[in-house]
C-alpha positions in Angstrom: -125.8 -75.6 -139.9 -125.5 -75.0 -136.2 -123.4 -71.9 -136.6 -125.9 -70.5 -139.1 -128.7 -71.1 -136.6 -126.7 -69.4 -133.9 -126.0 -66.4 -136.1 -129.7 -66.2 -137.0 -130.8 -66.4 -133.4 -128.3 -63.7 -132.4 -129.3 -61.4 -135.2 -133.0 -61.8 -134.6 -132.5 -61.2 -130.9 -130.3 -58.2 -131.6 -132.9 -56.7 -134.0 -135.6 -57.2 -131.4 -133.6 -55.6 -128.7 -132.6 -52.8 -131.1 -136.2 -52.0 -131.9 -136.9 -51.5 -128.2 -133.6 -49.8 -127.4 -135.1 -46.5 -126.3 -137.4 -48.3 -123.9 -134.5 -50.5 -122.5 -131.9 -47.8 -122.5 -131.1 -48.2 -118.9 -130.9 -51.9 -118.7 -129.1 -54.2 -121.1 -129.8 -57.9 -121.2 -127.0 -60.1 -120.1 -125.7 -62.8 -122.4 -123.5 -65.6 -121.0 -120.9 -67.5 -123.1 -118.6 -70.2 -122.0 -115.2 -69.1 -123.4 -113.6 -65.8 -124.4 -113.7 -66.3 -128.2 -117.5 -66.6 -128.0 -117.6 -63.2 -126.2 -115.9 -61.6 -129.2 -118.4 -63.2 -131.6 -121.5 -62.1 -129.7 -120.1 -58.5 -129.2 -119.4 -58.1 -132.9 -123.0 -59.0 -133.7 -124.8 -57.3 -130.9 -122.6 -54.2 -130.4 -123.5 -52.3 -127.3 -127.0 -53.7 -127.0 -126.1 -56.5 -124.5 -123.7 -57.1 -121.7 -121.6 -60.3 -122.4 -120.3 -62.3 -119.5 -117.7 -65.1 -119.9 -118.1 -68.2 -117.7 -114.5 -69.4 -117.9 -112.0 -66.5 -117.3 -108.9 -66.1 -119.4 -106.1 -68.6 -118.4 -108.5 -71.0 -116.7 -109.2 -74.5 -118.2 -112.8 -75.0 -119.4 -112.2 -78.7 -118.6 -111.8 -78.2 -114.9 -113.4 -74.9 -114.2 -116.4 -74.6 -111.8 -118.5 -71.4 -111.9 -118.2 -69.2 -108.8 -121.3 -68.5 -106.8 -121.2 -64.9 -108.0 -121.4 -66.1 -111.6 -124.3 -68.4 -110.8 -126.2 -65.4 -109.3 -125.5 -63.4 -112.6 -126.7 -66.4 -114.6 -129.9 -66.5 -112.6 -130.7 -63.1 -114.2 -129.2 -63.7 -117.7 -131.4 -63.6 -120.8 -129.3 -65.9 -123.0 -126.6 -68.6 -122.6 -124.8 -69.6 -125.8 -123.4 -73.1 -125.7 -120.8 -74.8 -127.9 -120.9 -78.3 -126.5 -117.9 -78.3 -124.2 -117.8 -80.5 -121.2 -118.2 -77.6 -118.8 -121.6 -76.7 -120.4 -122.7 -80.3 -120.3 -121.8 -80.6 -116.7 -123.5 -77.4 -115.6 -126.4 -76.9 -118.0 -129.0 -78.7 -116.0 -128.2 -76.6 -112.9 -128.1 -73.4 -114.8 -131.5 -74.0 -116.4 -132.9 -74.9 -113.0 -131.9 -71.5 -111.5 -133.1 -69.6 -114.6 -135.8 -71.5 -116.5 -136.6 -68.4 -118.5 -133.1 -68.1 -120.0 -132.8 -69.0 -123.7 -130.1 -71.7 -124.2 
């Protein structure tokens, strides 16, 4: 059920962005995900319509990783953050939403 809702949100969002693509040709929305497999999933659905950033770099442990200040600055400008319920997200979600209250989670 949760996966279906996520897919529905992504598709709806991608369609909305696609309808305004000529207007937004120069700036793509930024979508943040926690781990690399999520990036693949979002890219397959959205294509070239969004820039996808991964919070935990390849080779790092999502259990002990702490976002870099540069990532937090990017998150302050992101449009969407997709969560999957890992401990990293639970630990940082409140701080992330404080720096970007307009971001969809």
